[in-house]
N, C-alpha and C positions, 0 to 999 in steps of 0.2 A: 638875851644876854650873850655876848661874845666871850667864848672861853679862850683867852689869850694863851694859856698854857697848852691847850689842845692844839691850837694853831701852830704854836712853836714846835711841839712834838711832831706834828705832821710834816712840818718843813724840814726838821732835822732828819726824819726818816726818809723823806724824799731826797735830800742831799746825800744821805748815806747810800741809797739805792743807785743814784747817779754815779757816785764814786765807785761802787762795786762794778757797775756796768763798764765804766771807763777802764778799770783794772782788768776785767775779763777780756775786753777788746785788745788791750795792750799785750796780754799774754797769748791771745789766739792768733793775732795777725801781725804781719811785718810792717814796721814803721818806714814810711817813705816821706820824710820831711813834713810831717803833719798828717798826711793821708795814710790810709791803711791798705795793705795788699794781701790777697789770699796766698800769693806765692812770693818767694824771695826775689828781690830785684836782681840778684846775681844770676838768676835763670833767664832773664829777659834778653841777654845778648850772648852770642857764642864767643869763645875766647879770641877769635880773630876779628870780630866786628869792631871793637873799639879802635883798633889801628886803622881799619878801613874808613870808618866814619870820621875820626879825628884828624887823620893825616899827620901833619907835623905838630899839631897841637897836643898838649899833654892831657887836657881835660876840657869838658864842657858841662854846663849846667843849664837845665831847663826848669821852668816853673809851670805848674798846671793846676787846673781845677777839676774836681770830681763831681759828676752829676749825681742826682738822686738814685739813678740806676747803676752806679758804679763805673760808668764810662768816663774816660778822660775827655774833658771838654776843651777849654782853652789851654793852649800849650805854646810856650814861647821861650826865647833865650832869657836866662835869668840875669845876665850881666853883659857888659860891653865886650868882654873877652870871648864870648860865644857868638860866632857869626850866625846870621839868620838861616842860611842854607843848611848849616850843620844842625841847628836847632830844629829845623823842619824835618830833617831825616830822623833825628832822635825821637821827635814827637810822633812821627808816623809809626816807628817801631814800637814805641810805648803804647800807642792806641791799639796796635795789633796784638801785642804780647802781654802787656800788664793786665792782671786780673785784680782790679781795685774793689775794695769793699765799699758798698754804698754807705755814705757818711751818715752818722747819727749826730755827732757833735760838730759844732762850727769849725773847730780846728782840723777836722778830717776832710773838709771841703776843698782844701788846697794842699799842695805839696811841692817838693822840689826833688829833682833827681840829678845826680852828678855821674857822668861817665868818665872814666880815666883810662888812659892808655898805660899798659904795663911798661915799666922801665926795662931797658935791655942792658 
């Protein structure tokens, strides 16, 4: 005989455990458009690099995926306003400097990052 109440209790406990794990990850790691990082994205670029990378542009955005080992996989321009060469430069620096957390949940398998040039 199947104990439906026991199955429901187990499911609720499982859902609660997942919710706790999500909350712990939110508190422990930096949010980067879905993905999680060990270090703050503000540390990935020196203060002068955004101006050098962006040139006359104010900002650029890239999207990326995170592999099971925490390495950035696919990385590309997120929109038509970000040219491909600029996105390639940003992606190369992200791959070198960003320390991504290996994803546990589906929403952590991809992210987006926006770099902005400071206004003068």
